[in-house]
N, C-alpha and C positions, 0 to 999 in steps of 0.2 A: 735223656738219661741213659747212662751206660748199663750194661748187664750187671747184676749184683756181684759183689766180691765173693767168689767161691774158693779162694785160695786155701781155706782150711780143708778142702776136699781134693787138693791136687793129687793125692795118692790114688784116687779112683777116676779122676777126670782126665781124658786125653785131649778134648777140644770142646769149646763152646761156640756156637754159631747163632748169630742173631737172624731170626726169620722175619719178624715184623715188629715194628714199633710205631705207635700212633699216640700222639699226645694232643688233647684238646683241653679247653678250659674245664670240661666235665669229667673226662676219663683219661686214663693211661693204659694202653694195651701193649703188652710185652709178650712176645712169643719167641722162644729160642730152643735150640737143640743142644743137649749135653751128651757128648760121646764119652762112654765109660770104658774102663779096662774090661777085657774079656769080650768086647764087642757089643755089649748092650747099650741102649740109648734111652735117654730121658727127654721127653718132650714136655716143655713147660709153657703154660698159658696162664698169664695173670692179668686180670682186668681190674684196675683200681678205679673206683667210683668216688671221686673226691668229696662231693657234697654229702654222701652217705657214709664216708669214712670206712669203706669196706673193700675187700678184695675177693673177686670171684676167681677161682683157680681150677686148673686141672694139671696134674703131674702124672704123665703116663710113662711108665718104665716098661720097655719092651726088649725082647730078644733080637739078635741080628736078623732073624727071619721075619720080623715085624709082629710076631705073636705077643700077646699081652702077658706081662708078668704081674703088674699091679698098676692100677690107676686110682689116685686119690682125687676127689673133687667135691665141690660144695654146691652142685646144682640141686635145686629143690625137687628132685624126681622121686624121692623115696621117703615121704612124710611118716611112714610107719616105723622107720628106724629110730631107735632111742637117741641117736646122735644127729638126727636130721637138722640141717641139710648135709652134714659132713658124712661121707661114706667112701668106701673103696671097692673097686672091682678086682677080684683076685683070680687070675688065670683065665678069666673069660668075662664077657660083657654081662653075663647073667648071674654070676656069683657075686652078689652085692652084700657087703658086711658093714657094720658100724665102724666109724673112724673118729679119732680125735681131730680137731682142726689142724691143718698142716701148713707148713711153710716150706720154702725150698731147702732151708737148712735142716729141718726135721726129715724131709724126704731123703736128702743126701746122706744124713747120718744113718738112717735106716738102711739104705742101699749099701753103704760102707760096711755096716755090720753083717749084712747078708753076704757080701762078696768075701769078707774075711773068714766067714764060716765055710766057704768053699762051695 
């Protein structure tokens, strides 16, 4: 399976690089790096579990120095959040807030809006 079609976000993407892909009868693991304008990077990890029809994900947006801007994921680590398992880490691993369920398209739309605000 190729990387998703991200052409709608060409204005903010400078390069997409496949890191890992594994397909078995049960799962599809896809990890890739999206280099963005202004030097920030989005790391994507999506694990599709076919028989459960679900996707486990982590979308980590970071600065050129590798410091965290924002990471959205759906690990079951914070059951006390109203949106559990969906949550985001804002500016640090310890600043965890509720989040809506995310997709790569929603993440890139958010990043695009943030980059256009300057």
